N, C-alpha and C positions, 0 to 999 in steps of 0.2 A: 477398524483395524483403521487405523488411520497412519496414513501418508502426509510428512512433512517432506517439502518441494522447494525451490523457485516458481514464483509461482510467472509461469507462459504470456503470452499475450489473446490468445486464446480464455483466458481464464478474467481477465481481463475484466468483461460485462463482468464478475458473476464475483469480484472484489464488488465491485462498484456498488452493487445490491448490496451487500454485505454492511461497507464502508454506511451505506446511506440507511439500512437499519439499524449498524451501533454508534451510527453520529447524529440524531438527528441536524435538520435544516429549514430555516424560513421558507428558502423555498419548495415550491410545487418538485415531485421528483421528476416528474418530465422534462425540467428547466437545468434542473444539474443532472441531472443524470451523464448524456451527450459532452459538456467539459470535466464532467470531473472525468471520465469514459478514455476522455483526449489525454489530457491531465498524468493520468496512472499510466500511458502505453509513453508517454514519453521520459519519464520515471521509474520507466521496466530496467532504461537503459543505462543512466548510470544510481542507481540506489541497489540497496539488499532487498527485496519485497518479495518475502515467504507463504507461504497459503496451507493451509495444512485441508484434508480433504476425507472425506470417508469412502473407503471402497464400496463399501454396504451404499448409500446410495447416489454408485456409480460421480463418484468426482466432484460431485457436494461439494464445496467454502465449505467449510466450517470456525473456519479460524484465520487471525493476519496480521503480520506483523512484520513494520518498513522501519529501514536506518539512512537516518537520509549521507549521506555522503562529503564528505568535503567539500569532493566538485558539485554538487547539488546544490548546498551552501553559496559554495562562489559562487552559481548558476542566481540564485535565487537576492542575492547582493547584489547583483549585476555586476561582478565583477572586482568589485571594491578592498576586493583583498588584494595584499600588499604575497609576494610568493611565501615572504618570513611566516608572515598571517596564517597563508591559505596551512604551512608546513605545516603548522597549530594547531589546525581543526581538527578533530575528530569527529570518527562517526557516531550519534546519539539516535537514539530512541525514538523514533515517530510518531506510530502508528501501532495498535493494541487491539486489535479488533474479536471476538471472540463470540459465533453467534447466540445467542442467548438461548438456546434447546442442546447448546453443546456446551454449556459451562459447568465449570464441574469433573467434564471427563476424563 
């Protein structure tokens, strides 16, 4: 059985590992992982981050989706959007990751 729920702070490390496996990087994992983990911890407070976990595998993360909120977009832009522009911003799908062995399930 697969359970989809908001990502918790305790699941952030597992989600970072999934993202590293899904989105290759030039950096070695040991260098990238701490920054990814810290960034995700911050984004959990402002974005919509859902994870799919497996009950059979003790909560092992099978996949995730992250939707960036207008507030997060404003933060990335350094506050450059006017209130009128911010009101027109829409959430958007920023990432979708599925563990290789769970694809197509």
